[in-house]
HTML snippet that shows the backbone in 3Dmol.js (N, CA, C, O; Angstrom):
<script src="https://3Dmol.org/build/3Dmol-min.js"></script>
<div id="view" style="width:600px;height:400px;position:relative"></div>
<script>
const pdb = `
ATOM      1  N   MET A   1     -79.588 235.183 -95.554  1.00  0.00           N
ATOM      2  CA  MET A   1     -79.054 235.103 -96.891  1.00  0.00           C
ATOM      3  C   MET A   1     -80.073 234.415 -97.785  1.00  0.00           C
ATOM      4  O   MET A   1     -80.647 233.393 -97.409  1.00  0.00           O
ATOM      5  N   ALA A   2     -80.293 234.964 -98.943  1.00  0.00           N
ATOM      6  CA  ALA A   2     -81.281 234.434 -99.870  1.00  0.00           C
ATOM      7  C   ALA A   2     -80.742 233.173-100.546  1.00  0.00           C
ATOM      8  O   ALA A   2     -79.560 233.078-100.876  1.00  0.00           O
ATOM      9  N   LYS A   3     -81.638 232.219-100.738  1.00  0.00           N
ATOM     10  CA  LYS A   3     -81.256 230.980-101.417  1.00  0.00           C
ATOM     11  C   LYS A   3     -81.252 231.212-102.919  1.00  0.00           C
ATOM     12  O   LYS A   3     -82.035 232.004-103.444  1.00  0.00           O
ATOM     13  N   SER A   4     -80.374 230.521-103.586  1.00  0.00           N
ATOM     14  CA  SER A   4     -80.332 230.665-105.041  1.00  0.00           C
ATOM     15  C   SER A   4     -81.552 229.980-105.654  1.00  0.00           C
ATOM     16  O   SER A   4     -82.211 229.162-105.012  1.00  0.00           O
ATOM     17  N   LYS A   5     -81.832 230.323-106.883  1.00  0.00           N
ATOM     18  CA  LYS A   5     -82.979 229.752-107.582  1.00  0.00           C
ATOM     19  C   LYS A   5     -82.812 228.248-107.779  1.00  0.00           C
ATOM     20  O   LYS A   5     -83.798 227.512-107.750  1.00  0.00           O
ATOM     21  N   LEU A   6     -81.590 227.786-107.976  1.00  0.00           N
ATOM     22  CA  LEU A   6     -81.348 226.354-108.150  1.00  0.00           C
ATOM     23  C   LEU A   6     -81.651 225.580-106.866  1.00  0.00           C
ATOM     24  O   LEU A   6     -82.232 224.496-106.912  1.00  0.00           O
ATOM     25  N   VAL A   7     -81.259 226.137-105.735  1.00  0.00           N
ATOM     26  CA  VAL A   7     -81.537 225.479-104.453  1.00  0.00           C
ATOM     27  C   VAL A   7     -83.039 225.419-104.222  1.00  0.00           C
ATOM     28  O   VAL A   7     -83.558 224.392-103.785  1.00  0.00           O
ATOM     29  N   GLN A   8     -83.734 226.497-104.507  1.00  0.00           N
ATOM     30  CA  GLN A   8     -85.187 226.532-104.342  1.00  0.00           C
ATOM     31  C   GLN A   8     -85.862 225.526-105.275  1.00  0.00           C
ATOM     32  O   GLN A   8     -86.793 224.828-104.872  1.00  0.00           O
ATOM     33  N   ALA A   9     -85.397 225.454-106.506  1.00  0.00           N
ATOM     34  CA  ALA A   9     -85.970 224.509-107.465  1.00  0.00           C
ATOM     35  C   ALA A   9     -85.717 223.074-107.020  1.00  0.00           C
ATOM     36  O   ALA A   9     -86.610 222.231-107.110  1.00  0.00           O
ATOM     37  N   ASN A  10     -84.514 222.791-106.543  1.00  0.00           N
ATOM     38  CA  ASN A  10     -84.196 221.448-106.052  1.00  0.00           C
ATOM     39  C   ASN A  10     -85.068 221.072-104.854  1.00  0.00           C
ATOM     40  O   ASN A  10     -85.510 219.928-104.741  1.00  0.00           O
ATOM     41  N   GLU A  11     -85.315 222.024-103.967  1.00  0.00           N
ATOM     42  CA  GLU A  11     -86.167 221.749-102.816  1.00  0.00           C
ATOM     43  C   GLU A  11     -87.604 221.445-103.246  1.00  0.00           C
ATOM     44  O   GLU A  11     -88.249 220.560-102.683  1.00  0.00           O
ATOM     45  N   LYS A  12     -88.103 222.181-104.245  1.00  0.00           N
ATOM     46  CA  LYS A  12     -89.449 221.921-104.770  1.00  0.00           C
ATOM     47  C   LYS A  12     -89.532 220.533-105.387  1.00  0.00           C
ATOM     48  O   LYS A  12     -90.492 219.795-105.166  1.00  0.00           O
ATOM     49  N   ILE A  13     -88.517 220.192-106.160  1.00  0.00           N
ATOM     50  CA  ILE A  13     -88.489 218.873-106.809  1.00  0.00           C
ATOM     51  C   ILE A  13     -88.422 217.774-105.757  1.00  0.00           C
ATOM     52  O   ILE A  13     -89.139 216.778-105.851  1.00  0.00           O
ATOM     53  N   ALA A  14     -87.566 217.951-104.759  1.00  0.00           N
ATOM     54  CA  ALA A  14     -87.432 216.951-103.691  1.00  0.00           C
ATOM     55  C   ALA A  14     -88.754 216.777-102.948  1.00  0.00           C
ATOM     56  O   ALA A  14     -89.136 215.653-102.624  1.00  0.00           O
ATOM     57  N   LYS A  15     -89.444 217.861-102.678  1.00  0.00           N
ATOM     58  CA  LYS A  15     -90.732 217.794-101.986  1.00  0.00           C
ATOM     59  C   LYS A  15     -91.767 217.049-102.838  1.00  0.00           C
ATOM     60  O   LYS A  15     -92.507 216.207-102.329  1.00  0.00           O
ATOM     61  N   ALA A  16     -91.811 217.361-104.118  1.00  0.00           N
ATOM     62  CA  ALA A  16     -92.774 216.717-105.017  1.00  0.00           C
ATOM     63  C   ALA A  16     -92.492 215.222-105.137  1.00  0.00           C
ATOM     64  O   ALA A  16     -93.423 214.417-105.131  1.00  0.00           O
ATOM     65  N   VAL A  17     -91.221 214.844-105.247  1.00  0.00           N
ATOM     66  CA  VAL A  17     -90.855 213.432-105.361  1.00  0.00           C
ATOM     67  C   VAL A  17     -91.217 212.690-104.082  1.00  0.00           C
ATOM     68  O   VAL A  17     -91.755 211.583-104.130  1.00  0.00           O
ATOM     69  N   THR A  18     -90.922 213.297-102.945  1.00  0.00           N
ATOM     70  CA  THR A  18     -91.230 212.677-101.661  1.00  0.00           C
ATOM     71  C   THR A  18     -92.733 212.491-101.483  1.00  0.00           C
ATOM     72  O   THR A  18     -93.176 211.436-101.028  1.00  0.00           O
ATOM     73  N   GLU A  19     -93.507 213.491-101.834  1.00  0.00           N
ATOM     74  CA  GLU A  19     -94.966 213.392-101.725  1.00  0.00           C
ATOM     75  C   GLU A  19     -95.509 212.323-102.675  1.00  0.00           C
ATOM     76  O   GLU A  19     -96.399 211.556-102.309  1.00  0.00           O
ATOM     77  N   GLY A  20     -94.973 212.276-103.887  1.00  0.00           N
ATOM     78  CA  GLY A  20     -95.409 211.267-104.850  1.00  0.00           C
ATOM     79  C   GLY A  20     -95.104 209.864-104.365  1.00  0.00           C
ATOM     80  O   GLY A  20     -95.942 208.968-104.466  1.00  0.00           O
ATOM     81  N   PHE A  21     -93.910 209.675-103.840  1.00  0.00           N
ATOM     82  CA  PHE A  21     -93.531 208.368-103.303  1.00  0.00           C
ATOM     83  C   PHE A  21     -94.444 207.978-102.147  1.00  0.00           C
ATOM     84  O   PHE A  21     -94.870 206.827-102.045  1.00  0.00           O
ATOM     85  N   SER A  22     -94.739 208.929-101.286  1.00  0.00           N
ATOM     86  CA  SER A  22     -95.596 208.660-100.137  1.00  0.00           C
ATOM     87  C   SER A  22     -96.994 208.220-100.583  1.00  0.00           C
ATOM     88  O   SER A  22     -97.571 207.301-100.002  1.00  0.00           O
ATOM     89  N   LYS A  23     -97.529 208.868-101.601  1.00  0.00           N
ATOM     90  CA  LYS A  23     -98.851 208.500-102.119  1.00  0.00           C
ATOM     91  C   LYS A  23     -98.832 207.092-102.707  1.00  0.00           C
ATOM     92  O   LYS A  23     -99.746 206.302-102.469  1.00  0.00           O
ATOM     93  N   ILE A  24     -97.803 206.785-103.465  1.00  0.00           N
ATOM     94  CA  ILE A  24     -97.682 205.451-104.052  1.00  0.00           C
ATOM     95  C   ILE A  24     -97.540 204.402-102.960  1.00  0.00           C
ATOM     96  O   ILE A  24     -98.183 203.353-103.008  1.00  0.00           O
ATOM     97  N   GLU A  25     -96.699 204.686-101.982  1.00  0.00           N
ATOM     98  CA  GLU A  25     -96.483 203.756-100.874  1.00  0.00           C
ATOM     99  C   GLU A  25     -97.794 203.484-100.126  1.00  0.00           C
ATOM    100  O   GLU A  25     -98.113 202.333 -99.825  1.00  0.00           O
ATOM    101  N   ASN A  26     -98.540 204.533 -99.833  1.00  0.00           N
ATOM    102  CA  ASN A  26     -99.811 204.365 -99.131  1.00  0.00           C
ATOM    103  C   ASN A  26    -100.795 203.538 -99.954  1.00  0.00           C
ATOM    104  O   ASN A  26    -101.518 202.707 -99.404  1.00  0.00           O
ATOM    105  N   GLY A  27    -100.827 203.759-101.258  1.00  0.00           N
ATOM    106  CA  GLY A  27    -101.713 202.996-102.128  1.00  0.00           C
ATOM    107  C   GLY A  27    -101.349 201.523-102.176  1.00  0.00           C
ATOM    108  O   GLY A  27    -102.225 200.658-102.140  1.00  0.00           O
ATOM    109  N   VAL A  28    -100.064 201.238-102.255  1.00  0.00           N
ATOM    110  CA  VAL A  28     -99.598 199.850-102.299  1.00  0.00           C
ATOM    111  C   VAL A  28     -99.912 199.143-100.989  1.00  0.00           C
ATOM    112  O   VAL A  28    -100.392 198.009-100.991  1.00  0.00           O
ATOM    113  N   VAL A  29     -99.646 199.805 -99.879  1.00  0.00           N
ATOM    114  CA  VAL A  29     -99.910 199.202 -98.571  1.00  0.00           C
ATOM    115  C   VAL A  29    -101.402 198.958 -98.389  1.00  0.00           C
ATOM    116  O   VAL A  29    -101.797 197.910 -97.879  1.00  0.00           O
ATOM    117  N   ALA A  30    -102.226 199.899 -98.794  1.00  0.00           N
ATOM    118  CA  ALA A  30    -103.677 199.730 -98.673  1.00  0.00           C
ATOM    119  C   ALA A  30    -104.156 198.563 -99.535  1.00  0.00           C
ATOM    120  O   ALA A  30    -104.988 197.767 -99.100  1.00  0.00           O
ATOM    121  N   GLY A  31    -103.633 198.464-100.753  1.00  0.00           N
ATOM    122  CA  GLY A  31    -104.013 197.358-101.633  1.00  0.00           C
ATOM    123  C   GLY A  31    -103.594 196.019-101.059  1.00  0.00           C
ATOM    124  O   GLY A  31    -104.363 195.059-101.090  1.00  0.00           O
ATOM    125  N   TYR A  32    -102.378 195.949-100.534  1.00  0.00           N
ATOM    126  CA  TYR A  32    -101.892 194.705 -99.932  1.00  0.00           C
ATOM    127  C   TYR A  32    -102.754 194.321 -98.737  1.00  0.00           C
ATOM    128  O   TYR A  32    -103.091 193.149 -98.566  1.00  0.00           O
ATOM    129  N   THR A  33    -103.111 195.297 -97.913  1.00  0.00           N
ATOM    130  CA  THR A  33    -103.923 195.015 -96.734  1.00  0.00           C
ATOM    131  C   THR A  33    -105.283 194.455 -97.134  1.00  0.00           C
ATOM    132  O   THR A  33    -105.790 193.543 -96.480  1.00  0.00           O
ATOM    133  N   LYS A  34    -105.877 194.983 -98.191  1.00  0.00           N
ATOM    134  CA  LYS A  34    -107.164 194.462 -98.667  1.00  0.00           C
ATOM    135  C   LYS A  34    -107.024 193.004 -99.100  1.00  0.00           C
ATOM    136  O   LYS A  34    -107.853 192.163 -98.753  1.00  0.00           O
ATOM    137  N   ILE A  35    -105.973 192.716 -99.858  1.00  0.00           N
ATOM    138  CA  ILE A  35    -105.746 191.349-100.329  1.00  0.00           C
ATOM    139  C   ILE A  35    -105.499 190.421 -99.152  1.00  0.00           C
ATOM    140  O   ILE A  35    -106.044 189.319 -99.098  1.00  0.00           O
ATOM    141  N   GLU A  36    -104.680 190.866 -98.212  1.00  0.00           N
ATOM    142  CA  GLU A  36    -104.375 190.061 -97.028  1.00  0.00           C
ATOM    143  C   GLU A  36    -105.637 189.762 -96.224  1.00  0.00           C
ATOM    144  O   GLU A  36    -105.843 188.630 -95.789  1.00  0.00           O
ATOM    145  N   ASP A  37    -106.480 190.775 -96.028  1.00  0.00           N
ATOM    146  CA  ASP A  37    -107.715 190.578 -95.273  1.00  0.00           C
ATOM    147  C   ASP A  37    -108.641 189.583 -95.966  1.00  0.00           C
ATOM    148  O   ASP A  37    -109.258 188.746 -95.307  1.00  0.00           O
ATOM    149  N   ARG A  38    -108.741 189.669 -97.280  1.00  0.00           N
ATOM    150  CA  ARG A  38    -109.593 188.728 -98.009  1.00  0.00           C
ATOM    151  C   ARG A  38    -109.061 187.306 -97.925  1.00  0.00           C
ATOM    152  O   ARG A  38    -109.833 186.359 -97.779  1.00  0.00           O
ATOM    153  N   PHE A  39    -107.744 187.152 -98.017  1.00  0.00           N
ATOM    154  CA  PHE A  39    -107.130 185.827 -97.905  1.00  0.00           C
ATOM    155  C   PHE A  39    -107.385 185.244 -96.525  1.00  0.00           C
ATOM    156  O   PHE A  39    -107.799 184.092 -96.396  1.00  0.00           O
ATOM    157  N   VAL A  40    -107.139 186.039 -95.501  1.00  0.00           N
ATOM    158  CA  VAL A  40    -107.356 185.564 -94.129  1.00  0.00           C
ATOM    159  C   VAL A  40    -108.825 185.191 -93.934  1.00  0.00           C
ATOM    160  O   VAL A  40    -109.135 184.164 -93.332  1.00  0.00           O
ATOM    161  N   ASP A  41    -109.715 186.020 -94.439  1.00  0.00           N
ATOM    162  CA  ASP A  41    -111.147 185.752 -94.296  1.00  0.00           C
ATOM    163  C   ASP A  41    -111.550 184.473 -95.017  1.00  0.00           C
ATOM    164  O   ASP A  41    -112.359 183.697 -94.508  1.00  0.00           O
ATOM    165  N   ALA A  42    -110.992 184.255 -96.191  1.00  0.00           N
ATOM    166  CA  ALA A  42    -111.396 183.097 -96.991  1.00  0.00           C
ATOM    167  C   ALA A  42    -110.780 181.794 -96.500  1.00  0.00           C
ATOM    168  O   ALA A  42    -111.430 180.750 -96.551  1.00  0.00           O
ATOM    169  N   TYR A  43    -109.539 181.834 -96.024  1.00  0.00           N
ATOM    170  CA  TYR A  43    -108.829 180.585 -95.759  1.00  0.00           C
ATOM    171  C   TYR A  43    -108.409 180.349 -94.307  1.00  0.00           C
ATOM    172  O   TYR A  43    -108.178 179.204 -93.920  1.00  0.00           O
ATOM    173  N   LEU A  44    -108.307 181.380 -93.515  1.00  0.00           N
ATOM    174  CA  LEU A  44    -107.703 181.196 -92.204  1.00  0.00           C
ATOM    175  C   LEU A  44    -108.635 181.463 -91.019  1.00  0.00           C
ATOM    176  O   LEU A  44    -108.254 181.214 -89.875  1.00  0.00           O
ATOM    177  N   THR A  45    -109.825 181.955 -91.266  1.00  0.00           N
ATOM    178  CA  THR A  45    -110.746 182.186 -90.155  1.00  0.00           C
ATOM    179  C   THR A  45    -111.534 180.920 -89.862  1.00  0.00           C
ATOM    180  O   THR A  45    -111.862 180.137 -90.753  1.00  0.00           O
ATOM    181  N   LYS A  46    -111.821 180.754 -88.598  1.00  0.00           N
ATOM    182  CA  LYS A  46    -112.670 179.640 -88.184  1.00  0.00           C
ATOM    183  C   LYS A  46    -114.075 180.179 -87.971  1.00  0.00           C
ATOM    184  O   LYS A  46    -114.292 181.389 -88.035  1.00  0.00           O
ATOM    185  N   GLU A  47    -115.018 179.305 -87.721  1.00  0.00           N
ATOM    186  CA  GLU A  47    -116.407 179.708 -87.579  1.00  0.00           C
ATOM    187  C   GLU A  47    -116.579 180.756 -86.484  1.00  0.00           C
ATOM    188  O   GLU A  47    -116.141 180.560 -85.350  1.00  0.00           O
ATOM    189  N   GLY A  48    -117.213 181.860 -86.830  1.00  0.00           N
ATOM    190  CA  GLY A  48    -117.496 182.915 -85.874  1.00  0.00           C
ATOM    191  C   GLY A  48    -116.302 183.801 -85.550  1.00  0.00           C
ATOM    192  O   GLY A  48    -116.421 184.688 -84.705  1.00  0.00           O
ATOM    193  N   GLU A  49    -115.181 183.598 -86.178  1.00  0.00           N
ATOM    194  CA  GLU A  49    -113.970 184.367 -85.902  1.00  0.00           C
ATOM    195  C   GLU A  49    -113.853 185.516 -86.897  1.00  0.00           C
ATOM    196  O   GLU A  49    -114.111 185.341 -88.087  1.00  0.00           O
ATOM    197  N   THR A  50    -113.467 186.678 -86.411  1.00  0.00           N
ATOM    198  CA  THR A  50    -113.290 187.817 -87.301  1.00  0.00           C
ATOM    199  C   THR A  50    -111.892 187.781 -87.912  1.00  0.00           C
ATOM    200  O   THR A  50    -111.028 187.021 -87.472  1.00  0.00           O
ATOM    201  N   VAL A  51    -111.683 188.610 -88.928  1.00  0.00           N
ATOM    202  CA  VAL A  51    -110.383 188.705 -89.588  1.00  0.00           C
ATOM    203  C   VAL A  51    -109.336 189.202 -88.595  1.00  0.00           C
ATOM    204  O   VAL A  51    -108.209 188.708 -88.580  1.00  0.00           O
ATOM    205  N   VAL A  52    -109.703 190.170 -87.773  1.00  0.00           N
ATOM    206  CA  VAL A  52    -108.775 190.724 -86.788  1.00  0.00           C
ATOM    207  C   VAL A  52    -108.352 189.649 -85.788  1.00  0.00           C
ATOM    208  O   VAL A  52    -107.176 189.541 -85.441  1.00  0.00           O
ATOM    209  N   GLU A  53    -109.307 188.867 -85.335  1.00  0.00           N
ATOM    210  CA  GLU A  53    -108.987 187.791 -84.389  1.00  0.00           C
ATOM    211  C   GLU A  53    -108.083 186.744 -85.034  1.00  0.00           C
ATOM    212  O   GLU A  53    -107.156 186.247 -84.396  1.00  0.00           O
ATOM    213  N   ALA A  54    -108.346 186.410 -86.283  1.00  0.00           N
ATOM    214  CA  ALA A  54    -107.528 185.421 -86.988  1.00  0.00           C
ATOM    215  C   ALA A  54    -106.103 185.937 -87.177  1.00  0.00           C
ATOM    216  O   ALA A  54    -105.147 185.180 -87.010  1.00  0.00           O
ATOM    217  N   LYS A  55    -105.952 187.217 -87.523  1.00  0.00           N
ATOM    218  CA  LYS A  55    -104.618 187.788 -87.687  1.00  0.00           C
ATOM    219  C   LYS A  55    -103.858 187.778 -86.367  1.00  0.00           C
ATOM    220  O   LYS A  55    -102.665 187.476 -86.341  1.00  0.00           O
ATOM    221  N   GLU A  56    -104.535 188.102 -85.279  1.00  0.00           N
ATOM    222  CA  GLU A  56    -103.888 188.091 -83.963  1.00  0.00           C
ATOM    223  C   GLU A  56    -103.458 186.678 -83.591  1.00  0.00           C
ATOM    224  O   GLU A  56    -102.375 186.479 -83.042  1.00  0.00           O
ATOM    225  N   LYS A  57    -104.305 185.701 -83.891  1.00  0.00           N
ATOM    226  CA  LYS A  57    -103.964 184.301 -83.614  1.00  0.00           C
ATOM    227  C   LYS A  57    -102.717 183.903 -84.407  1.00  0.00           C
ATOM    228  O   LYS A  57    -101.836 183.227 -83.877  1.00  0.00           O
ATOM    229  N   LEU A  58    -102.642 184.317 -85.669  1.00  0.00           N
ATOM    230  CA  LEU A  58    -101.474 184.012 -86.498  1.00  0.00           C
ATOM    231  C   LEU A  58    -100.207 184.666 -85.948  1.00  0.00           C
ATOM    232  O   LEU A  58     -99.144 184.045 -85.936  1.00  0.00           O
ATOM    233  N   ARG A  59    -100.317 185.921 -85.491  1.00  0.00           N
ATOM    234  CA  ARG A  59     -99.160 186.608 -84.923  1.00  0.00           C
ATOM    235  C   ARG A  59     -98.649 185.872 -83.681  1.00  0.00           C
ATOM    236  O   ARG A  59     -97.442 185.726 -83.486  1.00  0.00           O
ATOM    237  N   GLN A  60     -99.577 185.417 -82.852  1.00  0.00           N
ATOM    238  CA  GLN A  60     -99.188 184.690 -81.642  1.00  0.00           C
ATOM    239  C   GLN A  60     -98.516 183.362 -81.994  1.00  0.00           C
ATOM    240  O   GLN A  60     -97.522 182.987 -81.373  1.00  0.00           O
ATOM    241  N   GLU A  61     -99.049 182.659 -82.974  1.00  0.00           N
ATOM    242  CA  GLU A  61     -98.450 181.391 -83.390  1.00  0.00           C
ATOM    243  C   GLU A  61     -97.043 181.606 -83.942  1.00  0.00           C
ATOM    244  O   GLU A  61     -96.139 180.820 -83.661  1.00  0.00           O
ATOM    245  N   GLN A  62     -96.858 182.666 -84.723  1.00  0.00           N
ATOM    246  CA  GLN A  62     -95.537 182.962 -85.271  1.00  0.00           C
ATOM    247  C   GLN A  62     -94.550 183.320 -84.158  1.00  0.00           C
ATOM    248  O   GLN A  62     -93.387 182.920 -84.205  1.00  0.00           O
ATOM    249  N   ALA A  63     -95.013 184.072 -83.162  1.00  0.00           N
ATOM    250  CA  ALA A  63     -94.143 184.426 -82.048  1.00  0.00           C
ATOM    251  C   ALA A  63     -93.726 183.183 -81.275  1.00  0.00           C
ATOM    252  O   ALA A  63     -92.581 183.085 -80.835  1.00  0.00           O
ATOM    253  N   GLN A  64     -94.633 182.242 -81.106  1.00  0.00           N
ATOM    254  CA  GLN A  64     -94.302 181.000 -80.404  1.00  0.00           C
ATOM    255  C   GLN A  64     -93.278 180.189 -81.200  1.00  0.00           C
ATOM    256  O   GLN A  64     -92.367 179.600 -80.620  1.00  0.00           O
ATOM    257  N   ARG A  65     -93.423 180.159 -82.496  1.00  0.00           N
ATOM    258  CA  ARG A  65     -92.474 179.428 -83.338  1.00  0.00           C
ATOM    259  C   ARG A  65     -91.074 180.026 -83.245  1.00  0.00           C
ATOM    260  O   ARG A  65     -90.078 179.305 -83.196  1.00  0.00           O
ATOM    261  N   ARG A  66     -91.016 181.365 -83.222  1.00  0.00           N
ATOM    262  CA  ARG A  66     -89.718 182.045 -83.127  1.00  0.00           C
ATOM    263  C   ARG A  66     -89.045 181.756 -81.789  1.00  0.00           C
ATOM    264  O   ARG A  66     -87.827 181.596 -81.725  1.00  0.00           O
ATOM    265  N   GLN A  67     -89.833 181.691 -80.730  1.00  0.00           N
ATOM    266  CA  GLN A  67     -89.280 181.429 -79.410  1.00  0.00           C
ATOM    267  C   GLN A  67     -88.779 180.006 -79.277  1.00  0.00           C
ATOM    268  O   GLN A  67     -87.818 179.747 -78.552  1.00  0.00           O
ATOM    269  N   SER A  68     -89.420 179.089 -79.966  1.00  0.00           N
ATOM    270  CA  SER A  68     -89.044 177.684 -79.846  1.00  0.00           C
ATOM    271  C   SER A  68     -87.781 177.352 -80.643  1.00  0.00           C
ATOM    272  O   SER A  68     -87.202 176.284 -80.444  1.00  0.00           O
ATOM    273  N   LYS A  69     -87.344 178.229 -81.528  1.00  0.00           N
ATOM    274  CA  LYS A  69     -86.145 177.974 -82.340  1.00  0.00           C
ATOM    275  C   LYS A  69     -84.882 178.189 -81.562  1.00  0.00           C
ATOM    276  O   LYS A  69     -83.789 178.016 -82.101  1.00  0.00           O
TER     277      LYS A  69
END
`;
const viewer = $3Dmol.createViewer("view");
viewer.addModel(pdb, "pdb");
viewer.setStyle({}, {cartoon: {color: "spectrum"}});
viewer.zoomTo();
viewer.render();
</script>
């Protein structure tokens, strides 16, 4: 059975909105990650430690805090 023109138009609109939201979401997450990495690099890394290592250390410390509660 053929879909009506309104259903087809609604599907196109829904697809466009979903794709637009996805692009915005990806941009926001990427921007936040850049800011987070710079903050960790500037304030939370110790000598010779990479950003990835510092983030992992923070995750482990947070997990320990949650377990101790």
